[in-house]
N, C-alpha and C positions, 0 to 999 in steps of 0.2 A: 200325306193325304194326296189323293189323285182322283182325277176324273178320267173317263175312258172315251176316246173318240170312237163312236159307234161304227163308222165306216171302215177305219183302218185298224181298230183294236189297239191303237197306241195309247199308253198311259201318259197323262200330262199332269205334272205337279200342280197342286192347287193350294191356295191358302185363303183363310177367312180374315177379313180386315173390317174393323168398325168404321163406319162413315158418319159424317155430320150432316146437318140440315142443308148446307149448300150443295154437297154432293148428291144428297137425296133429291133435291130440286132438279139438278142437272140430269140425273138418271131418269127421273119422272118425265122430263121433257123429251127423252129419246123415244118414248113409247115402246121400248123393248120389253117392258113388263106390264102385266095386268095390275090392276089396283092403283089407287092413288096413294103412293108411298109418302107424300107430304104429310098425310095424317099420322104417320108413324114417327115423326120427328121428336116427339116427347119420349120415345122409347129408344133402346139401343138397337140400331140397325147395322147389319153386317152384310158385306158383299163377299161372294166367292169369286176369286179370280184365278187365272191360270197363266203360266209362263211369263210372269211379270207384265201381262197386259192388264191395264187398269180397268178396262171395260168389264163390268160384272156379267157372269153367266148365271148367277143365282143371288137372291136377296132373302134376308130373314130379319124379322123384328122380334126382339125378346123383351119380356117384362118380368121383373122379379116379383114374386108373390110370397113374401115371407110369412104372412098369416096362413097360407096354404102349404108352406114348406115346399115351394116349387118354383121352377122357372117356366114361364109360359111362352110358347112360340105363338106370337100373335098373328104373324103373317109369314108365309114361306112361298117363294116362287122361283121358278126357273125362267130364264129369258125366253121370249117367244120362239127363238130359233132352237130351243132345247126342250120343247114340249111335244108330246105325241110321237107317232111312229117315225116321223122324219127328223127327230132330234139329232143334233150333232154330237153332243156329249151326254154320257150317262153318269150316274152316281152323284148328281148335283144335290138332290134332296137328302140323300144319305149322308153326304159330307156335312151339310148344314145341320142336320139333326144330331149327328155325332158331336159336332162342335157344341151344340146346345147342351147335350148330355155332359160333356166335359166341363162346361161352365157351371152346370148344376152341381157337380161334385166340388168344384173349386169354391162355389158359393155356400157350401155347407148343406146342400139339399139332398145329399145321398143319391145324386143322379136323377132326381124326380123332375121330369119334364112333362108338361101337359100342352095340349092343343085342341082347338075346336075345328075339326076339318069340315070341308064341304061334304055334304051327305054322300055324294058319289065317290069321294076319295077315302071315306072311312074304311071300307074293306081292304083297300090297298095299303094303308098305314098299318093295319092289323096284321095282314099277311106278310108284307115285305119287311117291316121294321119291328114287328113284335109288340106293337102298342096294345093296350087293353082298354076296353070301353067302360066308362063309369056312367054312361048315358048322356052326361053333360060334356065330358071331356074324353079325349083319348090320352092315356098316360103310359109312360115308361119310367122305370126306376131301377135302382140296384143292379142286379145281374144282367138284365136286358140292356140297360144303358151302357154297362161295361162292354157287352158284346158288340154294340153298335160302334162304340169308340174304337175297339180293336179292329173291327171290320173296315170302317170308313176313315178313321182319323189316324190311326197308328200304322195301318197296313200299307206298306209301300210296295 
């Protein structure tokens, strides 16, 4: 898995690591991410890091929904330095989504991942990541989830 330095085009190895409530509190205090991540402590929260630097460039909260046969991305965010046209690294969201897809296969959900995007981001998730709309959620599963894993998680 890698992220891409937008300015130099250099690939940086990245990895996703689960974090606990104490690290969530610390990350929240840095103000490098929007949203109150302390509210996500009851769920599995993951950080995306590069080059063995512990400071996250992306965060994601996941919730298992066995009754819906899915893994839900509750919250997904890039650090403030990695949002918009002046972002430092690309592929952050793709790496985190691919990780969620992989976890959905490992959890027995056939790669079924859902999320409720902000309205303005919905077309982006559909176009860039192949999500489909159910009106309430955006979803990816099966073949599309495998495609995302191959593109963002396994592709070095």
